[in-house]
N, C-alpha and C positions, 0 to 999 in steps of 0.2 A: 601535534594535538591528536591523540588517539580517536577522539570522538569524530573529528573531521574525516579521518580515513574510513571509519566505520560508516559514517554518513555517505561518503562517496561510493563505498562498496555497493550499497543498495541503490542509490540514485543513478549511478552509471548504468547498472543493469536495467533499471526501469526506463531510463532514457533510451537505451539501445533497443529495447523491445517496444518502445513507443506506448507504454502503459501510463496513462495520466495518474498523477499522484500529488499529494499535498504534504508538506512537512509541517508537523504540529508540535506542541509541547515545548520543552525547554530549548531545543535547537532552533525552533522558529522564534522563540523569544529573544535569543541571542542575535539573530539576524535583524530583528526589529528594535534592538537597542536595550533590552532588559536582560543582562546576564543572569542566568539561573540554570546551573547544571544539575541534572539528576542522573547522569551517566546511563541514559538510555536514549533511543531515538524513536520518535513516534511518526510513522508515515501512514497516511490513509491512501489507498489505491482505488482507482476506478477500474474494476475488473469486469470484463464482459465475456460471455461464452466464447466469442470468436478470438479472444486473446488469452484465454486461460492456459492453453498449451504453451504459448510464448512465455507466460509467467513461469510455468513449470520448467521449461527449458532454460530460462534465465537463472533459476535458482535450483541447481541440480541436487538431488536427494543425498548425494555423498557429502555435500557441504552445508545444506540448509534443510530445515523441516518445512514441508508443505503437505497439506492434506492431498489425498489422491485426486486426480482430475475429475472423477465422478462426483466427489463431494464438493469440489469447487463449483462445478456446473450447477449442482443442486442448490447450493447456497446463493449463487448469482441469480438464479431464477426465482428464488423465494421472494414473495411479495414483501415489500418494506412497509410495515403498518405505521411507522412513525412519520412517513412522508406520503401524503395522499397523492394519487395521480392527478394530473390536470383535469378539471371538470368533474372530479370525483366528490360525491357527497357522502358524508359520514353520518 
């Protein structure tokens, strides 16, 4: 199954770099019992400034696209307006 090897390509790299992630979308639905293939893989990662370079190193530019490290760090530090901080009043 080509989708499985593609899935493993990403998850093994994330596991090795100890970056937390969640598989979502159709691959997750297969695991939970509802087969539905869309021929893509949806993975949400929890990227922090301290592991951004590990992410870059795990997915080398010669094989994968990733924004430059400066952009990753800027986006990681950007406030998330959809999720209020604890004890934050809107």
